[in-house]
KOLROPA-236797 format. One record per residue (C-alpha): residue number from 1; y negated, x, z negated; residue in three letters. Coordinates in nm, 3 decimals. Layout:
// KOLROPA-236797
- nr	py	px	pz	rest
- NUM	Y	X	Z	ALA
...
This chain:
// KOLROPA-236797
- nr	py	px	pz	rest
- 1	-0.034	-0.024	-0.022	MET
- 2	-0.322	0.055	0.048	GLY
- 3	-0.584	0.178	-0.168	VAL
- 4	-0.801	-0.171	-0.298	PRO
- 5	-1.198	-0.187	-0.212	PHE
- 6	-1.235	-0.300	-0.562	ILE
- 7	-1.447	-0.294	-0.840	LYS
- 8	-1.267	-0.403	-1.240	LEU
- 9	-1.485	-0.469	-1.492	PHE
- 10	-1.391	-0.648	-1.798	GLU
- 11	-1.615	-0.931	-1.955	PHE
- 12	-1.573	-1.143	-2.253	TRP
- 13	-1.190	-1.033	-2.369	GLY
- 14	-1.084	-1.123	-1.952	LYS
- 15	-1.071	-0.886	-1.675	TYR
- 16	-1.206	-0.895	-1.365	TYR
- 17	-1.173	-0.722	-0.989	ALA
- 18	-1.487	-0.790	-0.758	PHE
- 19	-1.320	-0.738	-0.456	ASP
- 20	-1.560	-0.600	-0.157	VAL
- 21	-1.427	-0.790	0.195	ASN
- 22	-1.442	-1.082	0.074	THR
- 23	-1.697	-1.084	-0.176	ASP
- 24	-1.554	-1.226	-0.487	GLU
- 25	-1.468	-1.211	-0.813	ILE
- 26	-1.123	-1.254	-0.910	ILE
- 27	-1.013	-1.323	-1.261	ASN
- 28	-0.694	-1.137	-1.309	ILE
- 29	-0.414	-1.042	-1.555	SER
- 30	-0.446	-0.746	-1.803	LYS
- 31	-0.159	-0.544	-1.693	LYS
- 32	-0.272	-0.614	-1.306	LEU
- 33	-0.630	-0.482	-1.438	TYR
- 34	-0.468	-0.163	-1.618	PHE
- 35	-0.214	-0.111	-1.313	TYR
- 36	-0.529	-0.153	-1.008	LEU
- 37	-0.692	0.114	-1.204	GLY
- 38	-0.436	0.356	-1.216	LYS
- 39	-0.420	0.273	-0.871	LEU
- 40	-0.777	0.355	-0.761	LEU
- 41	-0.752	0.686	-0.922	LYS
- 42	-0.443	0.815	-0.793	ASN
- 43	-0.669	0.762	-0.455	HIS
- 44	-0.310	0.761	-0.241	ASP
- 45	-0.235	0.405	-0.248	GLY
- 46	0.124	0.485	-0.418	ASP
- 47	0.230	0.322	-0.747	ILE
- 48	0.547	0.148	-0.811	ASN
- 49	0.504	-0.173	-1.033	PHE
- 50	0.730	-0.146	-1.313	ASP
- 51	0.701	-0.529	-1.430	ASP
- 52	0.784	-0.816	-1.157	GLU
- 53	0.557	-1.073	-1.281	ASP
- 54	0.226	-0.844	-1.222	THR
- 55	0.379	-0.765	-0.897	ARG
- 56	0.388	-1.077	-0.789	ARG
- 57	0.034	-1.148	-0.939	GLU
- 58	-0.089	-0.896	-0.699	TYR
- 59	0.132	-1.014	-0.371	GLU
- 60	0.035	-1.383	-0.452	SER
- 61	-0.341	-1.237	-0.404	TYR
- 62	-0.318	-1.019	-0.159	ASN
- 63	-0.158	-1.263	0.105	ALA
- 64	-0.521	-1.458	0.003	TYR
- 65	-0.642	-1.233	0.154	GLY
- 66	-0.764	-1.007	-0.196	TYR
- 67	-0.734	-0.601	-0.233	PHE
- 68	-0.765	-0.487	0.131	SER
- 69	-0.826	-0.147	0.190	ASP
- 70	-1.056	-0.181	0.442	ILE
- 71	-1.407	0.036	0.440	LYS
- 72	-1.679	0.056	0.716	VAL
- 73	-1.641	0.313	0.907	ARG
- 74	-1.935	0.356	1.131	GLU
- 75	-2.294	0.230	0.977	ILE
- 76	-2.457	0.036	1.209	LYS
- 77	-2.652	-0.322	1.134	HIS
- 78	-2.468	-0.602	1.369	PRO
- 79	-2.812	-0.674	1.516	SER
- 80	-2.890	-0.307	1.590	THR
- 81	-2.859	-0.396	1.999	ASP
- 82	-2.994	-0.742	1.911	LEU
- 83	-3.341	-0.631	1.814	ILE
- 84	-3.592	-0.647	2.084	GLU
- 85	-3.426	-1.031	2.098	GLY
- 86	-3.516	-1.131	1.824	TYR
- 87	-3.823	-0.959	1.807	LEU
- 88	-3.948	-1.087	2.172	ASN
- 89	-3.807	-1.430	2.089	ARG
- 90	-3.717	-1.518	1.741	LYS
- 91	-4.020	-1.475	1.565	ILE
- 92	-4.017	-1.724	1.250	ASN
- 93	-4.354	-1.625	1.023	MET
- 94	-4.645	-1.439	1.079	MET
- 95	-4.848	-1.274	0.781	THR
- 96	-5.216	-1.183	0.867	LEU
- 97	-5.400	-0.937	0.607	GLN
- 98	-5.753	-1.110	0.629	VAL
- 99	-5.869	-0.880	0.419	THR
- 100	-5.837	-0.601	0.197	GLN
- 101	-6.089	-0.666	-0.046	ASN
- 102	-6.023	-0.821	-0.383	CYS
- 103	-6.237	-0.993	-0.641	ASN
- 104	-6.017	-0.833	-0.912	LEU
- 105	-5.881	-0.518	-1.008	ARG
- 106	-5.498	-0.600	-1.221	CYS
- 107	-5.404	-0.326	-1.355	SER
- 108	-5.072	-0.312	-1.163	TYR
- 109	-5.146	-0.357	-0.869	CYS
- 110	-4.979	-0.150	-0.557	VAL
- 111	-5.361	-0.135	-0.461	TYR
- 112	-5.528	0.019	-0.712	SER
- 113	-5.648	0.294	-0.729	ASP
- 114	-5.441	0.470	-0.997	PHE
- 115	-5.084	0.572	-1.023	TYR
- 116	-5.090	0.507	-0.625	ASN
- 117	-4.840	0.720	-0.455	SER
- 118	-4.806	0.610	-0.168	GLY
- 119	-5.001	0.269	-0.060	GLN
- 120	-5.347	0.190	0.067	ARG
- 121	-5.640	0.132	-0.211	THR
- 122	-5.860	-0.087	-0.175	HIS
- 123	-6.158	-0.172	0.031	THR
- 124	-6.379	-0.391	0.193	GLY
- 125	-6.191	-0.388	0.542	LYS
- 126	-6.215	-0.748	0.699	ARG
- 127	-5.961	-0.859	0.991	MET
- 128	-6.229	-0.923	1.333	ALA
- 129	-6.183	-1.273	1.471	ILE
- 130	-6.061	-1.124	1.807	GLU
- 131	-5.775	-0.950	1.582	THR
- 132	-5.631	-1.254	1.447	ALA
- 133	-5.708	-1.509	1.736	LEU
- 134	-5.499	-1.216	1.924	LYS
- 135	-5.230	-1.182	1.660	ALA
- 136	-5.187	-1.622	1.682	VAL
- 137	-5.101	-1.528	2.095	ASP
- 138	-4.867	-1.282	1.972	PHE
- 139	-4.654	-1.519	1.770	LEU
- 140	-4.651	-1.760	2.023	ALA
- 141	-4.549	-1.486	2.308	GLU
- 142	-4.247	-1.399	2.087	HIS
- 143	-4.117	-1.718	1.908	SER
- 144	-3.991	-1.895	2.181	LEU
- 145	-3.715	-1.957	2.048	ASP
- 146	-3.802	-2.072	1.663	SER
- 147	-3.803	-2.405	1.592	GLU
- 148	-4.076	-2.391	1.358	PHE
- 149	-4.339	-2.127	1.293	VAL
- 150	-4.502	-2.021	0.992	SER
- 151	-4.909	-1.866	0.951	ILE
- 152	-4.949	-1.738	0.586	THR
- 153	-5.311	-1.578	0.510	PHE
- 154	-5.259	-1.284	0.272	TYR
- 155	-5.475	-0.972	0.150	GLY
- 156	-5.642	-0.838	-0.047	GLY
- 157	-5.774	-1.230	-0.171	GLU
- 158	-5.763	-1.377	0.181	PRO
- 159	-5.999	-1.704	0.063	LEU
- 160	-6.305	-1.441	0.038	LEU
- 161	-6.218	-1.462	0.393	GLU
- 162	-6.232	-1.901	0.445	MET
- 163	-6.431	-1.902	0.706	ASN
- 164	-6.197	-1.691	0.927	LEU
- 165	-5.868	-1.887	0.793	VAL
- 166	-6.029	-2.194	0.949	LYS
- 167	-6.088	-2.016	1.285	LYS
- 168	-5.754	-1.928	1.293	VAL
- 169	-5.638	-2.264	1.205	VAL
- 170	-5.808	-2.411	1.441	GLU
- 171	-5.682	-2.225	1.718	TYR
- 172	-5.342	-2.227	1.628	ALA
- 173	-5.289	-2.626	1.659	GLU
- 174	-5.401	-2.595	1.958	LYS
- 175	-5.164	-2.242	2.075	VAL
- 176	-4.879	-2.445	1.891	PHE
- 177	-4.924	-2.758	2.007	LYS
- 178	-4.597	-2.972	2.013	GLY
- 179	-4.412	-2.680	1.801	LYS
- 180	-4.361	-2.731	1.409	GLU
- 181	-4.621	-2.579	1.241	LEU
- 182	-4.685	-2.426	0.841	ARG
- 183	-4.967	-2.280	0.681	PHE
- 184	-4.978	-2.062	0.347	SER
- 185	-5.185	-1.849	0.112	VAL
- 186	-5.081	-1.632	-0.155	THR
- 187	-5.428	-1.616	-0.408	THR
- 188	-5.547	-1.536	-0.754	ASN
- 189	-5.720	-1.884	-0.707	ALA
- 190	-6.033	-1.800	-0.871	THR
- 191	-6.211	-1.892	-0.525	LYS
- 192	-6.037	-2.313	-0.509	LEU
- 193	-6.318	-2.464	-0.513	ASP
- 194	-6.338	-2.850	-0.421	GLU
- 195	-6.387	-2.759	-0.035	GLU
- 196	-6.126	-2.512	-0.020	ILE
- 197	-5.901	-2.741	-0.223	VAL
- 198	-5.959	-3.017	0.009	GLU
- 199	-5.895	-2.878	0.349	TYR
- 200	-5.575	-2.640	0.207	LEU
- 201	-5.450	-3.021	0.102	VAL
- 202	-5.573	-3.178	0.408	LYS
- 203	-5.339	-2.894	0.640	LYS
- 204	-5.030	-2.956	0.399	ASP
- 205	-5.110	-2.537	0.312	PHE
- 206	-4.834	-2.412	0.096	VAL
- 207	-5.010	-2.266	-0.192	LEU
- 208	-4.895	-1.979	-0.399	MET
- 209	-5.052	-1.884	-0.721	ILE
- 210	-5.061	-1.563	-0.935	SER
- 211	-5.009	-1.591	-1.269	LEU
- 212	-4.879	-1.346	-1.533	ASP
- 213	-4.867	-1.518	-1.888	GLY
- 214	-5.038	-1.714	-2.135	PRO
- 215	-5.421	-1.590	-2.163	LYS
- 216	-5.410	-1.269	-2.370	GLU
- 217	-5.141	-1.160	-2.153	ILE
- 218	-5.276	-1.214	-1.848	HIS
- 219	-5.656	-1.128	-1.915	ASN
- 220	-5.456	-0.808	-1.996	THR
- 221	-5.419	-0.695	-1.661	ASN
- 222	-5.559	-0.947	-1.423	ARG
- 223	-5.939	-0.882	-1.413	ARG
- 224	-6.281	-0.962	-1.195	PHE
- 225	-6.412	-0.613	-1.053	ALA
- 226	-6.697	-0.692	-1.099	ALA
- 227	-6.761	-0.729	-1.515	ASP
- 228	-6.412	-0.694	-1.595	GLY
- 229	-6.336	-1.014	-1.754	LYS
- 230	-6.070	-1.210	-1.708	GLY
- 231	-5.955	-1.453	-1.491	SER
- 232	-5.725	-1.658	-1.690	TYR
- 233	-5.986	-1.998	-1.794	ASP
- 234	-6.116	-2.041	-1.393	ILE
- 235	-5.712	-2.047	-1.291	ILE
- 236	-5.647	-2.291	-1.556	VAL
- 237	-5.983	-2.521	-1.472	SER
- 238	-5.915	-2.488	-1.112	ASN
- 239	-5.569	-2.635	-1.185	LEU
- 240	-5.674	-2.861	-1.354	ARG
- 241	-5.901	-3.006	-1.126	LYS
- 242	-5.623	-3.028	-0.839	ILE
- 243	-5.370	-3.201	-1.008	LYS
- 244	-5.659	-3.511	-1.142	GLU
- 245	-5.802	-3.532	-0.745	LYS
- 246	-5.450	-3.445	-0.563	PHE
- 247	-5.119	-3.493	-0.821	PRO
- 248	-4.913	-3.549	-0.538	ASP
- 249	-5.019	-3.156	-0.400	TYR
- 250	-5.059	-3.011	-0.731	PHE
- 251	-4.713	-3.065	-0.758	ARG
- 252	-4.569	-2.850	-0.460	LYS
- 253	-4.768	-2.538	-0.584	ILE
- 254	-4.594	-2.263	-0.739	SER
- 255	-4.618	-1.996	-0.927	ILE
- 256	-4.624	-1.608	-0.857	SER
- 257	-4.481	-1.478	-1.191	MET
- 258	-4.562	-1.080	-1.190	VAL
- 259	-4.375	-0.910	-1.547	ILE
- 260	-4.489	-0.665	-1.745	ASP
- 261	-4.139	-0.590	-1.919	PRO
- 262	-4.310	-0.439	-2.216	GLN
- 263	-4.460	-0.719	-2.334	ASN
- 264	-4.268	-0.998	-2.520	ASP
- 265	-4.106	-1.236	-2.338	PHE
- 266	-4.120	-1.511	-2.588	ASP
- 267	-4.497	-1.477	-2.563	GLU
- 268	-4.464	-1.464	-2.146	ILE
- 269	-4.267	-1.764	-2.168	ASN
- 270	-4.519	-1.898	-2.406	SER
- 271	-4.791	-2.020	-2.091	VAL
- 272	-4.590	-2.333	-2.060	PHE
- 273	-4.601	-2.480	-2.382	ASP
- 274	-4.907	-2.406	-2.408	LYS
- 275	-5.092	-2.551	-2.066	GLU
- 276	-4.929	-2.840	-2.005	SER
- 277	-5.093	-2.755	-1.636	VAL
- 278	-4.801	-2.513	-1.542	PHE
- 279	-4.521	-2.704	-1.659	SER
- 280	-4.506	-2.865	-1.349	GLU
- 281	-4.516	-2.595	-1.106	LEU
- 282	-4.212	-2.454	-0.972	ASN
- 283	-4.210	-2.034	-1.125	VAL
- 284	-4.142	-1.741	-0.882	HIS
- 285	-4.098	-1.473	-1.148	ALA
- 286	-4.065	-1.052	-1.063	THR
- 287	-4.076	-0.764	-1.256	VAL
- 288	-4.406	-0.550	-1.134	ILE
- 289	-4.315	-0.375	-0.819	ASP
- 290	-4.289	0.071	-0.901	ASP
- 291	-4.187	0.168	-0.530	ILE
- 292	-4.497	0.314	-0.497	TYR
- 293	-4.643	0.370	-0.812	SER
- 294	-4.673	0.711	-0.960	LEU
- 295	-4.624	0.532	-1.325	GLU
- 296	-4.200	0.366	-1.364	LYS
- 297	-4.159	0.062	-1.527	VAL
- 298	-3.989	0.080	-1.864	SER
- 299	-3.839	-0.216	-2.073	TYR
- 300	-3.878	-0.207	-2.427	SER
- 301	-3.568	-0.366	-2.649	GLU
- 302	-3.749	-0.679	-2.768	GLU
- 303	-3.809	-0.780	-2.442	TYR
- 304	-3.452	-0.688	-2.299	ILE
- 305	-3.308	-0.930	-2.573	ALA
- 306	-3.520	-1.206	-2.574	LYS
- 307	-3.462	-1.211	-2.186	ARG
- 308	-3.082	-1.244	-2.217	GLU
- 309	-3.127	-1.490	-2.513	TYR
- 310	-3.361	-1.724	-2.270	HIS
- 311	-3.087	-1.686	-1.967	SER
- 312	-2.793	-1.798	-2.250	PHE
- 313	-2.993	-2.058	-2.347	LEU
- 314	-2.991	-2.161	-1.935	ALA
- 315	-2.651	-2.129	-1.921	TYR
- 316	-2.646	-2.418	-2.214	LEU
- 317	-2.813	-2.661	-2.063	ALA
- 318	-2.575	-2.648	-1.751	GLU
- 319	-2.327	-2.739	-1.990	LEU
- 320	-2.496	-3.046	-2.054	ASP
- 321	-2.543	-2.844	-2.457	ARG
- 322	-2.916	-2.817	-2.479	ILE
- 323	-3.216	-3.026	-2.265	ASN
- 324	-3.257	-2.826	-1.963	ILE
- 325	-3.697	-2.923	-2.034	GLY
- 326	-3.624	-2.682	-2.311	GLU
- 327	-3.521	-2.389	-2.121	ILE
- 328	-3.772	-2.132	-1.987	SER
- 329	-3.835	-2.201	-1.642	PRO
- 330	-3.837	-1.813	-1.583	ILE
- 331	-3.473	-1.821	-1.732	ALA
- 332	-3.356	-2.103	-1.511	TYR
- 333	-3.425	-1.918	-1.157	GLU
- 334	-3.115	-1.737	-1.263	GLU
- 335	-2.920	-2.012	-1.217	ILE
- 336	-3.082	-2.179	-0.939	SER
- 337	-3.028	-1.895	-0.769	ASP
- 338	-2.607	-1.867	-0.911	MET
- 339	-2.600	-2.256	-0.705	LYS
- 340	-2.709	-2.086	-0.416	SER
- 341	-2.468	-1.801	-0.447	LYS
- 342	-2.185	-2.060	-0.523	SER
- 343	-2.226	-2.272	-0.194	LYS
- 344	-2.202	-1.932	0.012	MET
- 345	-1.823	-1.829	-0.164	LYS
- 346	-1.580	-1.800	0.153	GLY
- 347	-1.792	-1.838	0.410	LYS
- 348	-1.861	-1.457	0.392	VAL
- 349	-1.650	-1.324	0.712	LYS
- 350	-1.445	-0.916	0.565	LYS
- 351	-1.629	-0.567	0.661	LEU
- 352	-1.567	-0.461	1.021	SER
- 353	-1.492	-0.083	1.086	TYR
- 354	-1.940	-0.114	1.223	THR
- 355	-2.145	-0.303	0.940	ASP
- 356	-2.443	-0.237	0.694	ALA
- 357	-2.496	-0.280	0.358	PRO
- 358	-2.712	-0.567	0.238	GLY
- 359	-3.076	-0.508	0.224	GLY
- 360	-3.235	-0.469	0.511	PRO
- 361	-3.388	-0.729	0.702	CYS
- 362	-3.471	-0.788	1.032	ILE
- 363	-3.757	-0.558	1.077	PRO
- 364	-4.081	-0.817	1.175	GLY
- 365	-3.874	-1.095	1.214	GLN
- 366	-3.874	-1.348	0.955	THR
- 367	-4.187	-1.167	0.777	ARG
- 368	-4.424	-0.976	1.077	LEU
- 369	-4.656	-0.845	0.871	PHE
- 370	-5.052	-0.785	1.038	VAL
- 371	-5.289	-0.563	0.884	ASP
- 372	-5.657	-0.563	0.982	VAL
- 373	-5.661	-0.311	1.250	ASP
- 374	-5.392	-0.494	1.468	GLY
- 375	-5.069	-0.270	1.308	ASN
- 376	-4.791	-0.452	1.257	LEU
- 377	-4.558	-0.359	0.935	PHE
- 378	-4.185	-0.518	0.872	PRO
- 379	-4.336	-0.747	0.582	CYS
- 380	-4.641	-0.728	0.313	GLU
- 381	-4.443	-0.552	0.063	ARG
- 382	-4.396	-0.186	0.266	VAL
- 383	-4.640	0.105	0.252	SER
- 384	-4.948	0.084	0.512	GLU
- 385	-5.059	0.433	0.469	SER
- 386	-4.717	0.512	0.555	SER
- 387	-4.632	0.555	0.956	PRO
- 388	-4.284	0.532	0.912	ALA
- 389	-4.310	0.137	0.798	MET
- 390	-4.543	0.124	1.131	ILE
- 391	-4.315	-0.101	1.407	ILE
- 392	-4.600	-0.130	1.685	GLY
- 393	-4.939	-0.293	1.695	ASN
- 394	-5.107	-0.548	1.862	LEU
- 395	-5.226	-0.421	2.184	LYS
- 396	-4.894	-0.234	2.236	GLU
- 397	-4.603	-0.443	2.098	GLY
- 398	-4.299	-0.369	1.924	PHE
- 399	-4.211	-0.010	1.876	PHE
- 400	-3.811	-0.086	1.909	TYR
- 401	-3.661	0.245	1.799	GLU
- 402	-3.927	0.248	1.502	ASN
- 403	-3.749	-0.086	1.345	ALA
- 404	-3.366	0.085	1.425	ARG
- 405	-3.436	0.319	1.204	LYS
- 406	-3.591	0.070	0.921	ILE
- 407	-3.291	-0.175	1.022	LEU
- 408	-3.051	0.132	0.982	ASN
- 409	-3.131	0.279	0.652	ILE
- 410	-2.778	0.300	0.621	GLY
- 411	-2.711	0.564	0.823	ALA
- 412	-2.902	0.823	0.606	LEU
- 413	-2.660	0.748	0.347	THR
- 414	-2.350	0.676	0.572	ALA
- 415	-2.078	0.879	0.348	ASP
- 416	-2.224	0.737	0.011	GLU
- 417	-2.198	0.424	0.132	CYS
- 418	-1.878	0.373	0.318	LYS
- 419	-1.742	0.427	-0.059	ASN
- 420	-1.962	0.170	-0.261	CYS
- 421	-1.855	-0.084	-0.398	TRP
- 422	-2.157	-0.253	-0.431	ALA
- 423	-2.183	-0.198	-0.010	PHE
- 424	-2.211	-0.596	0.012	ARG
- 425	-2.487	-0.651	-0.278	ARG
- 426	-2.687	-0.308	-0.225	CYS
- 427	-3.035	-0.465	-0.246	ASN
- 428	-3.234	-0.135	-0.059	LEU
- 429	-3.473	-0.179	0.246	CYS
- 430	-3.614	0.102	0.417	ALA
- 431	-3.902	0.103	0.133	ARG
- 432	-3.722	0.251	-0.114	ASN
- 433	-3.672	0.551	0.150	ALA
- 434	-4.026	0.537	0.244	ASP
- 435	-4.151	0.906	0.168	ASP
- 436	-4.504	0.838	0.259	GLY
- 437	-4.376	1.039	0.626	SER
- 438	-4.063	0.978	0.711	LYS
- 439	-3.731	0.786	0.579	LEU
- 440	-3.622	1.015	0.354	SER
- 441	-3.238	1.043	0.268	ARG
- 442	-3.342	1.178	-0.041	GLU
- 443	-3.555	0.897	-0.209	LYS
- 444	-3.269	0.647	-0.138	LYS
- 445	-3.050	0.852	-0.317	LEU
- 446	-3.209	0.814	-0.647	THR
- 447	-3.177	0.443	-0.638	TYR
- 448	-2.824	0.405	-0.606	CYS
- 449	-2.701	0.418	-0.946	SER
- 450	-2.979	0.140	-1.012	GLY
- 451	-2.812	-0.045	-0.720	VAL
- 452	-2.473	-0.061	-0.886	ARG
- 453	-2.578	-0.083	-1.284	GLU
- 454	-2.810	-0.433	-1.086	ARG
- 455	-2.461	-0.542	-0.901	THR
- 456	-2.247	-0.525	-1.222	LEU
- 457	-2.516	-0.739	-1.414	TYR
- 458	-2.503	-1.024	-1.218	GLU
- 459	-2.122	-0.963	-1.123	LEU
- 460	-2.120	-1.107	-1.496	LYS
- 461	-2.397	-1.365	-1.484	ARG
- 462	-2.182	-1.499	-1.200	GLU
- 463	-1.870	-1.548	-1.381	VAL
- 464	-2.079	-1.681	-1.653	LEU
- 465	-2.247	-1.896	-1.445	PHE
- 466	-1.828	-2.014	-1.308	TYR
- 467	-1.670	-1.997	-1.655	GLU
- 468	-2.003	-2.287	-1.719	ALA
- 469	-1.899	-2.447	-1.421	LYS
- 470	-1.535	-2.480	-1.501	CYS
- 471	-1.571	-2.655	-1.831	HIS
- 472	-1.799	-2.897	-1.709	LYS
- 473	-1.496	-2.987	-1.409	GLU
- 474	-1.217	-2.938	-1.686	ARG
- 475	-1.444	-3.228	-1.888	ASN
- 476	-1.487	-3.486	-1.620	GLY
- 477	-1.640	-3.316	-1.338	TYR
- 478	-1.392	-3.260	-1.102	GLY
- 479	-1.158	-2.980	-1.038	LYS
- 480	-1.159	-2.638	-1.114	CYS
- 481	-1.019	-2.328	-0.940	SER
- 482	-0.865	-2.043	-1.130	ASP
- 483	-0.834	-1.840	-0.780	LEU
- 484	-1.136	-1.673	-0.835	SER
- 485	-1.518	-1.686	-0.864	VAL
């Protein structure tokens, strides 16, 4: 027998194997767990089962397609040879950087003058109307096969350029007449006056607002550039006005929360209790992005402990043990993610001999970013200062070779990727390999241990979610399969 491509782990007194080929977790016996451990150490696939029950258990799983020894032989993204078609005809979304200016100076901002190791800094540059309209034309020419298109306005603070936003919307509605067209904006919400809000409602904008917690935490990080005062009060005031005048639209607003894990998680979460205006909104929480920062994020032990406790409460809510209304929206987002992954169970194809690790999307196809000068980037999260991240410009079009390199960053670390059990769950993209001028193998490798650590954590969370789901099913909610997670 070949050496199965798996990762073994224990959790809550049970034994599991994560099967890389099927992307599923299998609950196995203790004896099989230790047999498989010996098999992985031997590397030659030669091990004798001296226990017939264990042999039958292994063969039973094997008959279902588990424990395959297939590994990738060549790292190449499946879309490599199709990338020109995707970029020429299937772009779904374009993000326009209408300005590099911002009226806030957030302490952790990737565009900060401090701790910045590879990103642009704040400037007063604005996107010219000619560039913006040319970008709309570019999107029209490259989205012929897309069922819908979305235009997102980004900054800096995009509402500083509201007149430009309106002109782009008006032009886009003419250009895309007959095709579904969506608009969205990510804003710090300080400029949301009545006139702007009425316009956003009229055009049915998807509105994402930045908020980092209760007043004390938010104002520590998100201050006005002019006088250093916090921005919390004006955001709350603006949201209350929207809720009062446009209650239906208000419920569609989302909160983008950037978490500093040095803060107390209970205190971060308290914003939903202290301000009822936030309790009705969808929350998308992320930890501070430090990829382009000289100061790296660290987690306090207290933050980790409390975050874990709130996750535990979220699973209790899934078991109907406590009311979902008592759960932290930040923690319950984890349950929502698990439900999405659960729907994909059994739909993943086995590894091919030619494949690529998870992580890279098709550069520009789903989130094409256009900066103020008309340069094209895979998305808004990469460095605008690095030539390695540029995939074209509005004048010359796409630089396909650069896009292919970004898509195939797995090739930088091919030998390591082929043998990595986290291959399918890897979340590294080109920005993890960007050293400011080129894609670097050495820089990418610095993130690999973190990916495996994160993946193992997520596997255990999937087991927890599955056990909670099974508990409900065994108590009258349906039938639960014990075969795999």
